[in-house]
C-alpha positions, -999 to 999 in steps of 0.1 A, spaced: 2 -2 2 18 37 -12 11 58 20 8 101 13 22 123 38 -8 150 39 1 168 69 28 189 64 9 220 89 15 191 122 50 183 111 80 183 86 103 157 79 140 173 84 155 187 45 182 167 43 205 205 38 196 210 75 203 174 91 246 184 74 241 219 91 236 206 128 254 171 122 292 180 140 272 202 164 263 162 175 294 155 171 331 167 174 316 203 181 301 196 211 313 230 230 290 246 256 294 286 239 295 301 275 330 285 279 355 303 276 382 275 257 388 267 223 355 240 222 330 266 238 352 296 213 337 273 183 302 263 193 299 299 207 310 312 168 281 291 154 253 305 174 266 337 164 264 324 127 232 309 126 216 339 143 230 368 114 223 339 86 186 335 102 184 376 109 192 380 69 162 357 61 136 375 78 148 410 83 157 421 111 189 427 133 203 394 147 200 418 184 168 412 179 168 377 169 166 346 200 166 316 207 136 294 218 124 262 223 98 263 198 69 281 185 51 277 220 74 291 237 76 317 219 45 335 218 42 322 259 77 347 257 60 370 239 26 370 249 36 374 288 68 384 290 51 418 269 24 420 286 47 418 317 74 447 303 42 474 295 31 474 330 71 473 342 74 507 318 32 520 330 17 500 367 -3 528 367 -27 510 343 -34 473 335 -29 468 300 -49 450 277 -39 422 257 -66 416 225 -58 383 205 -75 372 172 -108 341 181 -84 321 156 -53 321 171 -33 290 185 -37 278 218 -4 288 232 -16 322 225 -49 321 236 -44 303 268 -13 330 280 -38 360 274 -64 340 293 -40 332 320 -29 364 321 -69 378 324 -72 350 354 -48 363 373 -53 402 368 -24 406 352 -45 423 322 -75 425 307 -86 396 276 -98 409 244 -103 385 216 -110 408 182 -135 389 164 -124 373 125 -149 366 93 -141 334 71 -129 358 40 -101 374 72 -118 410 82 -112 414 117 -135 436 138 -111 460 151 -131 487 163 -156 465 183 -124 463 205 -111 497 201 -121 513 230 -100 530 259 -69 518 238 -57 551 234 -54 555 269 -37 522 281 -10 498 272 -19 471 247 0 440 239 -24 429 204 -18 389 190 -26 383 151 -16 362 135 4 357 102 -14 323 86 -36 303 111 -30 272 114 -64 251 105 -75 269 80 -45 283 63 -66 320 67 -41 348 62 -50 371 85 -42 411 75 -16 421 98 -7 448 74 -31 467 84 -31 456 123 2 471 127 -5 511 114 -41 507 133 -21 495 172 5 520 159 -23 551 158 -27 535 198 0 534 211 4 492 221 23 464 207 18 438 180 30 401 180 21 376 154 32 341 153 43 337 120 45 293 124 28 287 96 31 314 69 72 320 73 87 295 42 52 294 25 43 342 21 73 368 22 76 383 53 103 405 65 98 419 98 113 451 95 89 459 71 54 445 81 67 467 115 53 440 142 73 445 175 68 408 183 71 377 157 76 342 162 81 312 148 90 275 149 117 251 119 100 220 121 68 237 107 94 239 69 118 214 75 141 227 103 147 206 136 121 205 164 116 215 195 136 252 172 122 282 174 132 319 173 115 351 187 123 386 165 116 415 190 116 448 170 145 473 187 134 487 215 108 464 217 104 451 262 97 419 266 107 402 300 116 366 313 94 337 322 128 319 337 155 327 355 195 309 360 219 330 336 227 348 311 224 333 274 195 352 251 205 379 262 181 363 301 158 357 279 161 325 279 189 317 303 201 280 298 229 258 281 221 268 241 205 240 210 237 247 189 232 221 166 192 232 170 198 270 162 222 256 135 197 234 116 174 258 124 187 290 105 199 265 79 162 256 71 147 293 70 175 304 51 167 275 26 129 282 30 128 322 22 154 311 -7 133 289 -19 100 310 -18 93 314 -50 90 282 -68 75 261 -35 50 282 -30 32 283 -66 39 250 -63 22 239 -33 -8 265 -47 -9 235 -74 -12 208 -55 -35 224 -24 -60 240 -60 -54 206 -76 -62 182 -44 -89 210 -32 -105 204 -70 -105 165 -66 -121 165 -39 -150 188 -46 -161 173 -72 -165 141 -54 -175 151 -22 -219 163 -29 -219 188 -1 -180 200 5 -176 234 20 -136 245 16 -127 264 48 -116 298 36 -125 297 3 -131 337 -5 -100 343 17 -67 346 11 -45 315 24 -17 299 30 -1 276 3 2 242 15 -32 243 44 -68 231 30 -90 229 54 -130 212 48 -158 211 68 -167 171 55 -206 166 51 -222 134 72 -191 125 92 -206 119 128 -173 101 147 -146 123 128 -122 102 152 -128 72 131 -125 97 96 -92 101 107 -87 64 119 -101 59 82 -74 74 64 -46 68 82 -57 27 72 -53 37 40 -23 52 38 -29 91 41 -16 114 74 -44 139 75 -60 162 106 -85 173 122 -72 206 129 -41 217 147 -22 197 163 -19 198 192 -58 186 195 -51 153 178 -83 133 168 -106 162 168 -133 173 137 -155 192 149 -154 218 184 -130 237 164 -125 271 183 -118 286 151 -147 268 128 -173 281 155 -155 312 157 -151 316 117 -189 294 107 -205 293 147 -210 275 176 -235 251 158 -219 245 124 -227 214 117 -200 202 92 -162 185 105 -132 194 95 -101 178 78 -74 191 78 -49 185 43 -16 201 41 15 196 10 46 202 11 72 211 -12 76 176 -27 41 166 -27 38 154 -55 4 149 -82 5 114 -76 -1 125 -42 -22 145 -42 -47 119 -67 -46 90 -43 -48 111 -9 -85 132 -27 -95 88 -41 -90 79 -10 -101 107 12 -136 101 -14 -139 65 -8 -132 73 30 -168 93 31 -182 71 7 -177 42 29 -184 60 58 -221 67 44 -226 35 34 -220 19 63 -241 50 90 
C-alpha cells in the first residue's frame, strides 16, 4: 500500500541539507557556547553565525533574534513577557492583551492566564471567514491603555491569512505593540520583519524542514519583554539555559533555505493544494472549503465534511488507508468537531466536521490524486455504513 503524507502543517520531514548542517554540532563540535576555551568558542561562533543567517532571512538584525524552544514557548514569552514589560513601563494602568478569535492555543491560553490573574485584560478580536478583523469592537479606551495585540500571520487550521499589515498601523496609532505568530507563514509567504512593522514575531523550525523543539522570538529593537524563566544570561537573559547549538544551526539553515526557495515552493504548493481541492469538491457532494474566498497560505486545505458523525473514526480510516491528515491543529489531535477556529468563523453550531490536509514542497501530483481518492472513498464508505 502506498502512503501519502498530507499533514505538513503539523510537521515536516527534516531537510537533508539541514541535517548535514547540524551534524558537526551533534558530535565533534560539542562545546558549551558559554565556555571560554576553544571548544566553547567554536560553539559560540556557530551560534552567532546561525543568528546572523536567520536574521538576514527574515529581515531582522541579529540582536533582535532570540533562540527559544519552539513556537509555543515563543508565544508564551511574547504574550506574558510582553504584557509584564508594559506593566513595568507603566504600572498605573492594567495592560490590555488583544488576541484574534482564531489564534493558536499557545497564544489564547497565556492571554487567558494573564486575565485570570488580573495581570492584563483580555479582549478577543472577532474574525470573519474572509479574514476581516473587527478591530472597532475592541478599540474602546485603548488610546489611554498600554496594550499588546497578537494576530497570527497564517492560521494553522485553515491557512487563512490575517491582515497583519492593517493591524500594525492601527496599533501604532493607538500606541500599542503587535505580536504575530508566523509559524505557518514563514517560508510559505513573503515575510520581512522590519518592513512589516511588527514588534514581536514567532517562528518555529519543524514547519519548514527544520528540527523540532527549536524556534525564535523576534523582538524589534527597543521593545521590552520580561523573561519567564531565570538562571543564566543566555539569549540576553530572556531565555536562560545552555543553548542548543545544533538546533539553532539547523533552524537557521531551514529558514534560509525556505526563504530562498519561496517563489518556486509556494507556487508548487498552491498548485497541489488547488488540485487536491478541485478533485475533492468534485467527488464529495456538500463539501465546504473553509475560507475558500479569502487569502490563504499555499499549503493548507481545510474542509468542512458533511454527514460525518465520528470525526476520529474518519481520520483513523484515512490512516488505515495510508493517508496522513488531521482534524485541525496537531496540538489537539483527533479533534474534528468543536474547533474554536471553525466556531469563530462559522458559528458554534456548525454541523460539518473539519479535516485539514496540508501539502509540502515535495508533495507530488500522484500524492494529491491518491489522497483525494482515499478521502472520497472513505467518505462514501462511511455514508454507506451509516
